MARBA-706543 format. One record per residue (C-alpha): residue in three letters; x, y, z. Coordinates in steps of 0.02 Angstrom, whole numbers, plus 50000, padded with zeros to 5 digits. Example, Ala and Ser with C-alpha at 12.3 -4.5 7.8 and 13.67 -1.06 7.14 Angstrom:
<recs>
Ala506154977550390;Ser506844994750357;
</recs>
This chain:
<recs>
Met529165858953323;Ser527815866253434;Lys526475856253521;Asn525135862853402;Gln526135857253251;Glu526385840053328;Arg524515838453360;Ile524095843753183;Leu525355831253114;Met524625817253221;Ile522855821553164;Ile523415821352982;Ile524275804453006;Met522725797253090;Leu521585803752952;Val522695796252817;Ala522715779552909;Ile520815779752924;Leu520605784152739;Val521785770152687;Gly520835757752797;Val519145762852728;Gly519795762152550;Leu520525744852576;Tyr518905738552653;Ala517875745452508;Phe519045737752379;Leu519025720552461;Arg517145720752479;Tyr516945725552295;Ala518135711752240;Lys517165698952343;Asp515515704352264;Ile516255703252089;Asn516895685552121;Lys515165680152182;Lys514315687852031;Tyr515415678951903;His515635662451994;Ile515345647051887;Glu514935629451945;Asp515295611851887;Lys514045605151760;His513525587451711;Ile512955584151532;Lys512585568851427;Ile513795563151292;Asn513505571351122;Ser512335584451196;Ser512415602851153;Leu513295616251253;Asp511965628951205;Asp511145628951378;Ile512805633151461;Lys513145646751332;Lys511415654351362;Glu511655653951551;Tyr513235664651541;Asn512695675151391;Lys511865687351512;Tyr513575694251561;Lys513945706351420;Asp515725710351475;Cys516245692051493;Lys517035678951382;Leu516535660751407;Asn517885648251358;Leu517255630751313;Asp518715626451198;Lys519325611751304;Val517615603251311;Asp517355588251197;Val515545582551209;Ser515895567351100;Lys516985559051234;Ile516605554651414;Gly517715564151534;Lys518035579251644;Tyr518365595451550;Glu518855612551617;Tyr517905627951562;Ser518085645951617;Ile517335663251612;Lys518355679251610;Cys517535695651656;Lys518685710551642;Lys520185704851747;Ile519275691651848;Ser519275673351795;Ser518305658751864;Lys518545640451819;Ala517485624951840;Tyr517235607851759;Ile515995600151640;Tyr515765581551665;Val515235572751504;Glu514365556551551;
</recs>
């Protein structure tokens, strides 16, 4: 292999490494932004109250599914709820008091 071929090969390897690094950075940044966008927080509600306010709050995300199946507003306790947007899920708790 001549010196010119070695240089070209090294340049190609360096460019591939740079492209992989930039691609990984962009992917991780995008994933972080998505998690922030669809993050849900713990909620406190009164016993026997409606979950309509919580449903309205997350209804703005058209591509998401809010899961309140485990929440029983007729009993005091801590209940898990979640939201799934595409492949990203976020969980939190509803405290019925």
